[in-house]
N, C-alpha and C positions, 0 to 999 in steps of 0.2 A: 503495502500500499504503499501511496505518492501523496506526503502531505507538503503542502504549502502551508507554512504559518505566519500570518502579519501580525506581529509585533510591536507592541510599542511597551508603555512602561505601566502596565496593566497587572494587575493585583492577581498572581494564580497562572500568568503564562509560566512557571516553573513547574507548576507538580502538573498543568495539564500536558507540557510537551513532553515531564517526563512520564508520565503517559500513555503517549504518541510511542516513546524507547519502548520501552516494555514489553508492546504488543509487537515489536520489530518494523515498524512501519517507519520508509527512508522520512525523513523531513529536513527540509528546507525553508530555510526564516529569511523575511522582507520584512525591513521598519518601517514602519508609516509614521513620516515625522508631522502631528494633531497640529502642527503648527501655520502648518498648508491650508488649504482651502482642502478638505475632503467630499466635498459634495459633487461640486463641477469645475473640474483641472484637466484640462486637456495635456497639456504635456505628464501627467504624475497616472491617468488615466493609461495613456500609450506608455507610460516604467513598466505600467502593473500587466497590463498586457505583456509587455515582453518576457518580463521574468513568469509568466505562466506558461507560457507559448513551447518556453526553451525546455520543459518535460510534461510526457503523459503524465500530470497530477491525479490525484481522485479527485481530494478534493483539498478548498481551500477553506482553511477557519484562522477565527479570530474571536477575543474576545471583544466585549462589545459591534455595532452595526456600523460598518462604513458606505453612503453608498458607493464615490468612486467603488472600492473594490467589489460591490457587487452590481456594477458599469461592468468593471471589466470582465469578472466573471462572466457576465447574459455574455457578451463577446467570445468571451474563447466558452463558454458553453460546456463551460466544468462548476460541479455543485460547490455554492458557500453558507456555510454551516458558521453561523456566528451565535456566539449565544451572549447575552445582554445584563450585566450584574448591574446598570445604571438606570436608574428611575429618578422621575424624564431619564427619554433620550430623544434627544430632538431630533434624528437619523434618523429612528423608523416614522417620521413622518413625512418621508419623502418620497416620490412616486417611485424611486426605485427597489420599493418594498413588494410588488407583484412581482418581480423579473423571476421566471417560472425554475429557474436553476437554486434561489434562497430555501434556508434555509434558519430562519431564525428562531431562535426558544430563549423564550424570555423568563424571569427568573419569578420574575410577579403576576401571579394569578386575574388581577384587574387586569394591568394591563396587556397584555395576554385576551384574555375575553373580550377590553376595546377593539382593539383591530378584528379581532376573528366578528364579531358584531360587522364592522363597518367591512368586508366581504373580502378580507384578506387574505387571503390561504395558504402562504407562506411561512407563518408564525405555528410554534409550539411551547407549551407550555412546559421548562425545564426547571425546580429548583439548582439550588448551587451547591457545592460538596464540599469536605475537607477530606487531606491527605493523611488519613490517621495511620497508617503506612509511620508516615515523616515522623509523626506525632510520638509514637510510641519509642522510637531509636533516642531522642532525646533523653537522655539518662539521667538519673534525681539523686540526687547524695541526703544528707541528713542539714548540711549546710543550708543550699538550697532551702531546702524547705522553711526552714528558721527562715529566712527573707523575705518568700514570696506567702507564708501561709499569714493571713489577716484573713478580718471578718469578712468583709464586703469589699469589691475591686470594681473600678469599669475603666476599658480603654479605649478612650476616641475623646475625637472634639466637644468641645460644648459651645460650639459653633458661636462663641464673641470676641475670635479676634477678628482683626480687623477688614481682612479681606471679604466676611461671611456675614458681617455685622451690617445687614442690608436695613436693619430695623433702622438707624441712626437716618437713616434720606424719608422714611417716611412721619418723619419730624418736620418733612417740605409744606407738607400735607394743610388742607386749611384744617379748621377747629374740629367740622363736622364730620370731612373725608377720615382724617386723623380717628376720629373717634368708631365710626364706623367698623375699618379696618382693625381698630384694636381690638372691637370688639367680638368681628368674627373669630381674630385669631383667639381670644381668651376662652370662644366655645368649643374651639376646636379640638382642645389644650385636654379641655375633659373629654374629647368623644375620642374612642376608641376605638380600629375596625371599619373607619368609612371617613374618606376627605369631603369635606363637603364646602371648600375654599373656595373654587374653582365656579358652580352652580349658586355661589352667595355671590360674584360680585356685579356690581352693576353698571352698564353700560359706561353712566359717569367716574360711578369707581375708578371704574377700568383709564377711561381717560387720564384723569389724574396720575392714575400710578405711570401712565404710560410719561405723563410733560416730568415727572421727576427723575425715570429713569435716566436719559439718555441712551437707552437700548433701542439698537433697528434691529428687528429677525430678519430672519431670510425669507424671501420671496418664493424658494422653489422648492416651502417645505407650508404643511399646515398647523403647523408650529405657532399659532397666535400665542393674543398678545394674553386671552381667557386663563392659556394654558401657565404661559410662562408666570405669571402670578399669580394663579392659583396652585401648577401642581409645585412649581419650583421652588420661585422668591420667598413668599408665604411663609409658606409648611418650613423652610428653612430659621425663618423669624420665630416659626411657634419651639422650632425642635432648640432653638437656645432658649430660648423662655423654658423650656417642660423641663432640659437636662437642668438649670442653674438652677429649680425649685427644687428636680429630686435631691440635683445633691447635696443641700443646702441640707434641704428637710432628715435625708440620712444621717446625715453627718454633725445635726445636732443631737443624735440618740446613739452612734455608735460608728466607734471608730474606722474614718471611707478611704478607701485606698483611691487615687486617680491616676492614673498614668494618658497624660498629656501633652501634648508639646510647648504648651505656652503657659506663663507659671498662672495665677487663679486669687488676687487678691478679692475679688467677691465673694471665695468660699472658705474666712479665713482656716474655719474649723477641717479642713480636706486636707489630706496626709496628698500634698500632688510629689510622685516621686517621678515623674517627667517622661517624656515616649517610653512605653518599651523600647530595646534597641534590636531589638532582633525576634521573628518567628520564636524562636526558643522560649526567646525570654514568657512571650505571649504565650506560650505552651505552660512555663514553669506558672505563669501567674491561675491559670487556669484551671489547672492541674493543681494550685495550695488553696487559692479563694473558696472560704466557705461558701461563697456566695458568688456569680458573678452575673453583674447587671447588665442589660442592654435595654438601652434607650433609644428606637429606634426612625434613622430621619424620616418625619414627616413625611418623604415622597413619597418615599416608598409606601404604594396605599394600603398594600395584602402581606408584600411577598418579606420571606425570611431572610434578613441581613445574613452576609455570610461572618460574619462574628458568632454566632449564633450555632452556627455548624461548626467553627478552627471549636468555640470553647466548650461545645456537646463530645465535638473527635478528641481533643486534650484531655477527656475525662474530668470534667469540669459540669458542679451545678449551673444551671445556665436557670434566672430570673427574668422572664422579659416582659414587655409591656406586651397586651394583645395584639397578635398578627391575626388575622383568617388563615392565612397558609398556612401555618404554624399545623392547622387542626388535619393535613393531607398528610403528613410527614410524622407527626408524632402522637403520642398519648399527655396532655396536661396531666398534670400530679402522679404521671407512670416516669417519664420522661426526662419532663421538664417542669416547670410551675410558669405561670403567667397570672401579672395584677391588671383591673384595667380601671382603678382609680389610686389616689394616694392614700385613700386609705385601705385600698386593700392590699397594696404592696407594704405597709406600714405592718398590717398584718400579718402578712407571706414571710417577709424576712424576721419578723417576732420567731413565725412558727419553727422554720425550718432554721432557725440556731438555734436553736431550743430544740429539735429531733435529731442530732445529730443522728442514728443508725438511717431514719428513712431518708434525711436530705445523700447519707449514701449512697446508697437503692437508687435513687433518680439517677444521679451524676450515672450511677452503674448502667440503668437501665437505658441511658440518655449516649453516651459512650459506647453499648453495642448496637442500639438502632443505628446510627453513621453510620459502624465501621462495615456493619453487614449491608445498608441501604443505601447509604449514601458518600458514597468514595468519589473517586472522578472517575476510577474504571466500569460504578455504576452508571454514569451519567453519561458516560465515549459509551457504554452500549446502548445505548438508548440515540441517541446522537447517530452512530451507523448506521440503527437498524431504523429509524428513521428516513435518513435519506436512501434504504437499499440499497446499501456497497455491501459486498460480500469480506 
């Protein structure tokens, strides 16, 4: 089997390439510079076509979907498998998605169903995965356990860094518009399992948001301002509010360890250890923390974040906000635990910190479930079977 792997600085590219090699595939790489136009770019298109034409590839693969790759594969009549882990992804609103050579695998079922209802026949639902074999190989000793054995931990951004702090721009709105948008975000913050922001944005509010954003959207996609603000910007603001509040709430009651790449002066009781330096260190954190918290980025409407698979695949106990897609893969209270309100979060933390054996059993169950059903081998089996390639 010959594969052209379109690479970029994606999370998981080494894991999927490792699985290609484990199967004995012949793999060539092509680095895609995302600083270029990856939608309509004649020079780049011809370069990719030339690369594909040099060898009789069975298929082309990339993390996330790129219109320019789909166009090149359509010209060369070669199957293109893309596995999407971002939501929203603007490229999915490009006309190239209908190419008959596309096999677009989406980790968020709501994104998949939305496109499917629009008549797009090239999309498939495929959750993310974990490289359990790699995590198992990371050895543990008493020193490592002593360093990383903590009550509660969270690895990730709190979205208050300058480049993410879109909420500051909202201060440019008028008092009515600002109050309306704040009210929407406060309501959304309390609702799990359904993203309502997009449908609640009125034309007048959208126009005001567009005026202060200074953003010009692509004309060759159907990703409009409603989706830009309702599925991207405002959900990110809600996530920043939620993570700040949850971490503050928990750090008032417990020793809470945060692994992030910025200082957090607004969370004085948090123990900020800086960003985890490697996937090996992340594995130690997941494995040794009594509770590993997941607070999903709100633009992920129902999908299971990669962090959740890695926590369970490392043997860690997962406590996450409610996301509907978890129920497709795991049993709550058996493989993981979820909360659907701040009060529920506090109750679950209290319960699992005081029920050691039950917490460890849930962590073992989650680990075994991921190891058996949710590895890169499992996912590549599905991709290859869906494409009908022997």
